[in-house]
N, C-alpha and C positions, 0 to 999 in steps of 0.2 A: 457309528468311528470311522467308518470309510468313505459315506458323504463327508465326518465330517474333516476324515486327513484330508483327501481332496477340494476342499470349500479353497484354500490358499490357491493350489495349484491357477484352478480356476480361476479365482482374481487378478490372478497374473496374466491366465492368458489371453480372459477380458481387456487387462489394458493394454496389454500387446496389441491383441488385432482393435481396441481403438484409433492405439498411436501411429500404429506401423503397417496398418494392413494396404495400405495406398498406396504402388508403385514407385510413384514421386519420392513420396517418403522415404523411403529405403535406396533409394539412389541417391540421395540428402545424406543418411544416413550417410551411406559407405564405402562415398564422398568423403565426408566428417571424419569417420575412423582412419580412413585411410594418406591421409595428410597429418593427423598424429601420427599413427603411426609411422612411415615415412618420415617424420622430423625427428621421433623419437629414439629413429634406426640409424637413420646416418643427417642425423644435427650437423654431429663433426664433419665429416668428410664434405660435406655441401654447405659450411658456409659460406663459401666464396659465390657459391650459388645468391643462396638470400638474404645475402649485403648484399649483391646488384641488384639483385629484384626491390631490394625498398633503395639504393641511391636510383633506379630505374619508376619506379615508383616518385622521385622524387625531383626531378630531373624534365619525366613526363609533361607538368606542369607546364612550365617556360617551351617547349616545347610544339604544343597544346595552343599559347602563345603568338607562338611564330608564326604557323599553318593558321590560325586565326584572321589574320593580319594581311596574308595573301603564299607564303614564303612554303615551297614547297617542304614533302617528307621529309627529304632528305641531305636536301638544305636546314631544315631547321634543327637536325638530329645532329648532323656533322661540328655547327654552330654550338651549341649548348651545350655538344661533349668533349670541344676545343674548351669553352671554359667550363668547366670542370676540370678539367684536367691542372688548363692555369689556378684553380681556387686550389686545387688537393698539393700542386704546386706550390704555391704561398706559402701554406701552411708547415707541409715540411721543414720546406727551406728556414720560413722567417721566424716560425711558431717555435716548434719542435725541440730547436738549439738550447732558446732563449730556456724556456723551461724543461730541462734536464739540465743549465747550468742552475735556476733557483731551486730544484727539487736535489741537486747536489751542496747548494750550499747551505739550505736547509738543515740538512741529516749533520753537512759536519756543524753547525751551529746548535742543534739537542741537547746538546752536551749542558751544553754554560746553558740554556733556558730553561730544563729540570731546575740547578743549580739556583736559580732563581727564584723559581714555582718553589723551592722547597725553603726560600729565605719566606718568602711569601705566605707559605702556610705552617712554619712552625712559630709566626704570630700566630694564629689562629689561639692555640689553647693560653695564653696567654691574658688574651681579648676575653674571650667566652671559654672557661675552663670549664663548668657547667656541662657544653652541648661537646668539643673536641678535645680528646686527651693529645697526652705528645706517643700516648701509641698505637692509637688511629694512625695516624698523619705518618709513622715512620713507615705502618705498613701501608699506607698507603700507596707513599711511596718507589718502597716496592713493587710495587705492581705495577708500576706503572715506569720502574727502569726494565720488567723483565718485557713489557709488552714492544717499548719500546727499542730493546737491541727483539727482539725475535722481527718485528717491521723493517727494521734497520735490514738484520740478515733478510726479507724476501727477498725484499728491493732491493740485497746485489746479486741474491740468486738469478734475480732477476732481472739485471741488468749489465752479468756478464751474460748471452744469448748464449747458447750450444749454435754449435753447429748447425744439423738440424735445425731449429727453431730461425736460425738464417735465411736458411735456406726453404723453408714453408712459408716469410716475411715476404720472400723472393715471387712465389709465387707467386697467394695472395697477390701484391702488390701488382703484377702482370697481365693474371688473372680477369681479376675483378672487372679493371677497367676495360677487358675485355667482352668479355658478356653485359658489364652494365650497357656500349655500346649493339651490342648484336638485341638485346635486349626492345632498345628504344629502337632500333630501326627494324627490325621486323615483328614488333610488335605481335601486328594480326596477322601474321602467318602464323606465330607461334602458337595464340588466341583458340583459333582455326585448325592447328593439328591436333590441339588438344580439346577443343568440341565435335572432330570427329570419329572420338573414341565416345564420347560420352553415349547416351540415352537421351531422343529425343523425347522424352515424357518425362522432361525435367526443367516443368515451369516452377515448381517451391528453386532449386535450389539456384535459376535464372537468379533468381526475388535476391536470394540471398548474395551473389556472385558482386550482384549491380549494386547492392546496399554496401556490401566490401568493399570492395572496392572504391569507390566513394569518399568513404568512410576516411578506410588507411590510408589513401594519394593526400586531400585535404589532410589527414592528422601528419603525415609525414613532413610532406611540405610545411605545412606549421608549425609542425616542433620543428624543425630547419631551424626557421628566423628567426623562434621565439628565443633559441642554445648562441644565435650571435646577434640578435641584438642583447640580451644581458650579457653578453658575456664584451662584446665592445664595451656598453653603460658601467656595468662590473670596475674593468680595466681603465679607463679613461678616468671615474670617482676617485680608483685606489691611485694612481697613479699622481693628480691633481692633492692625497692625501701625502705622497713622499710614500706609502707604504712599502713597508717589503715585502718580497716575491708578490709584487700588480701581476704581472702577466697567472701565474701559477694562480692564485687563490680565486682570482676572472675566469678564467678556467677555467676552471675549481666552478663558480657560481653556474656558470654557464649550462656546464655539463647537470647539474643536479634540479634544472628544471625537468627529466627528461623521469624522473621519479618526484611526482608532484607531490605533496606537505612532505617526505617523508625527507625526500632532496632535500629541502632546503635549508629544517632543519637541523638534520646531519653535516652541510655544508659553516653552519651560521662559527659553527666551532673556531674549527678551524680561523678564519675571519676573524673572530674574537681576539682567542686568543693571542692570534701574532702581532695583532693590534695593540694589546698590554702588552705582553714581553718587549717591543717597540715604546711607548709608548707614558706605559702605566693606567697609574688614573688622573692623568689629564685632562685639559678638552681638545687638544687633537684625536682623543684615542674616542672621548665621548662621540665630538662631531661626525666619526670617519664610524662608529655604532649608529649617530641616528639615517646618515647618509644612507648606511645596511641595509636599514630595516625599509626605508624607503624607496628605495632600486625592488622590495621584497615584495612590496604593499604594491606598487605600481603593474609588477609585471603578475602580480594575483587578481585585479581587482579590473583592467583594464586594457596591459598585452595579453592576454589569452583571454577575457570576451572577444579582443578584435579579430583575434586568429581563428582562434575555434569556433565560434555564437553559432553554426550550425554543422559542425563534424560531428563534436563528443555529447551525447546527451547522458552523461552518467552517474549514480549519484560516488559522490563523494569516496562515501559503504564500502562500494560496486568498486572502485577502484584502488584501494588497500588491502579489496581481499584479493585481488585481481593479481596487488601489485607481488601479497604474502605468498600464494599457490603457488604461481608459475614462477617469482623469484625462487620458491624450496622446487622444481621439477627442472627446471635447464639452467639455475644459479642468473648472471648479470644478462643471458641473455632473454632469459625470461621475465626482470626487471624491465627490460631494454621492450623488450615489443609487449608489455601489460595490459594499455590500454586496447592498444590495436586486437590481439588475445580477444580483451575482453570487449572487441566492440562484432567480432564474429562470432561471438558468444549470442551475444546479442539483437543481434540480426538472423543466426540458426533462430532460435526465443521464439524473437518480432514474426520470422515468416509459417513458422512452424503446425502447417492446420490443427486449430481443436476440437475437439469432439463434436463430430456435427455440424466443421465447417462445409461447407463445400470445397470442395482444390480446386482452385484456376488450372483449363483444360491449354492445351500447346499445344495446336493444328502441327502432324507432320508434315517434314517434310519431302514428297513427292519425290521415289528415286525411281534411276531410268527404267527402272523395267518392270517399272507398274505406271508409264504409259501406256494407254492404253490405243492396240496394233492399225486401228480405225486410220485415229489422228493424228497417227508415223506417217500412213501411209498418203495424208493429204497430203503429210506436211514436204512428203518427196512429189 
């Protein structure tokens, strides 16, 4: 009985010994656990730092491009940082006020849209009495009204920001650009400082870091360009058709690419509904819907392969699972970083040594106290 009872513990002990007996594996495991603990416990407080790291990843590619052309590092950093500030100010001054006006106008027009939608729905029981009843339509409209009122109250509470919220936003607007500048300017210094406190035998961790660094930096830059391109093309298309709330809808379409598969499906609903409320079942509605579907098809089949051909190699099922898991843990930011986090998991699993596999050795650096005294005297 004792041998039978101890058998599961022996299985677990053997499994732990096979996978965690090597010091490099333990370093990687402790490093990953430490990062997860910091994000879970201090994620809200470190939000400007995390956002700054993402932006620095985005801008590092431009800095390296100028450095390869012979620019000094500091000159490249200052130039790219100034262009980044110009872009941010342009968005804050030129885009956000227009989006805010369109959101306000849309909220005011919602009762009229609901009434128009109710008239269209009330015609369904007459056409299809065996499928839809008047009671079902009334229940659906009541539920829709409650949802709209709830979203309107949430929007009102968000728009009337508290003093603490305004101060926090101002602090973020000041701290984030400063952190981005120092992350770019002192990148090697910061990485070297962290490296001094890491164990020297960390070949597996270095392999994971190199893969994650390449993957995430390329992913962030590629996703930024995808958002800009889809946003611009959608705005030009919606404006050419004369669609109401063109900037707001184009911005939603651009941001929807952050969440693969799910984002495009969700954002299709407001685009189609607003077009239907504006034109009804007419030629402009049909042509706009066709143009929107063409934009989505070109994004998924042309733009994404061009931007991410060598970046993220994840199965669609893995992407959807990552969105559900990390979104459930961290909310919006978990959804935003779902693919980079899934890339980190993939890199760890790829670099993790299999049982019986030879772990790569890393030659330790020679400390000053390890220098042979005879060699020291000869040097003198």
